Each structure stands twice: as C-alpha cells, then as structure tokens.
C-alpha positions as CSV (number, residue, x, y, z in Angstrom):
1,P,127.5,153.0,35.3
2,A,125.7,152.1,38.5
3,T,124.3,148.9,37.1
4,A,127.8,147.6,36.5
5,Q,128.8,148.4,40.1
6,I,125.7,146.5,41.4
7,K,126.6,143.5,39.3
8,Q,130.2,143.6,40.5
9,L,129.0,143.8,44.1
10,K,126.7,140.7,43.6
11,I,129.6,138.8,42.1
12,Y,131.9,139.7,45.0
13,I,129.3,138.7,47.6
14,M,128.7,135.4,45.8
15,T,132.3,134.5,45.4
16,N,133.0,135.2,49.1
17,A,129.8,133.8,50.5
18,N,131.5,130.4,50.8
19,K,134.1,131.8,53.2
20,L,131.3,133.2,55.3
21,I,129.3,130.0,55.2
22,L,132.4,128.0,56.3
23,A,132.9,130.4,59.2
24,L,129.2,130.1,60.3
25,K,129.3,126.3,60.0
26,K,132.5,126.1,62.1
27,E,130.9,128.3,64.8
28,M,127.7,126.3,64.8
29,T,129.8,123.1,65.3
30,H,131.9,124.7,68.0
31,K,128.7,125.9,69.9
32,G,126.7,122.7,69.2
33,I,124.0,124.7,67.3
34,T,121.9,122.8,64.8
35,Q,120.3,123.8,61.5
36,N,116.9,123.1,63.2
37,Y,117.7,125.6,65.9
38,I,118.8,128.3,63.3
39,A,115.6,127.6,61.3
40,E,113.4,128.0,64.4
41,K,115.0,131.3,65.3
42,L,114.7,132.6,61.7
43,D,111.2,131.2,61.4
44,V,112.0,129.3,58.2
45,K,112.2,125.6,57.3
46,Q,115.3,123.6,58.1
47,A,115.6,122.8,54.4
48,N,116.1,126.6,53.7
49,V,118.9,126.7,56.2
50,S,120.5,123.6,54.7
51,L,120.4,125.2,51.2
52,I,122.2,128.3,52.6
53,L,124.8,126.3,54.5
54,S,125.5,124.1,51.6
55,G,126.1,127.1,49.3
56,K,123.2,126.2,47.0
57,R,121.4,129.4,47.9
58,V,123.0,132.7,48.6
59,P,120.8,134.6,51.0
60,R,120.4,138.3,51.4
61,I,123.0,140.0,53.6
62,D,120.4,140.5,56.4
63,T,119.8,136.8,56.5
64,F,123.6,136.2,56.9
65,N,123.5,138.9,59.6
66,N,120.6,137.2,61.4
67,I,122.4,133.8,61.4
68,A,125.5,135.5,62.8
69,G,123.4,137.1,65.5
70,I,121.9,133.8,66.5
71,L,125.5,132.5,66.9
72,N,126.3,135.6,69.0
73,L,128.6,136.9,66.2
74,E,128.8,140.3,64.5
75,L,128.8,140.5,60.8
76,V,131.0,143.4,59.6
77,V,130.8,144.5,55.9
78,E,133.7,146.6,54.7
79,K,134.3,148.1,51.4
80,K,137.0,146.4,49.6
81,K,139.8,148.4,48.0
82,Q,139.5,148.3,44.3
83,K,142.2,146.7,42.2
84,K,143.0,147.9,38.8
85,T,141.2,145.7,36.3
86,C,140.9,145.4,32.6
87,R,137.6,146.6,31.3
88,Y,135.8,145.6,28.2
89,E,133.6,148.0,26.4
90,N,131.4,147.1,23.5
91,N,131.4,149.9,21.0
92,N,128.7,148.5,18.8
C-alpha cells in the first residue's frame, strides 16, 4: 500500500540524513560559513539550524535543499534501487 511506501521513504531519509548533515557541515567549515549566516539566509533562528546540524531535527527536503543552495551546492535526490526484503504481514 501507498502508506507503507511513504513510511519506508521517511525511514530512508532519516537514516541517511546524518550523511547529508555531515557533508553540509564539512562544506560550511571549508567555506567558513557559520550557523548564524545560514539562519539569516533561511530567516530562522540559529537554534533551529543548530538542531538540524546536530541531527536532533530532520527538516523537510526543501530545507536541506535551501541550505545546500546557500553553500552553492546542488542537492540531488535519486530513487534508490530496491533490495529484496522480508515482509511481515499481519493476518489477524
């Protein structure tokens, strides 16, 4: 069902968000860009940026894209090839 696919997508995004966050933080350090600068550009509080970059809050994909844009990066989302998995169905 569609609901299961949406849940699976959310789980995939959340488990891979840390990799994206690490890449963004590395680029921020490389370019000397601060959380305050990102916050100003996004028109949010620095505390919100801190929560995102610490992995305590997973933002919407457009927020990730906006942060990437501020860093002059392009965020590319690709569909992952599905692996065969075991499924559990409740027959009750």
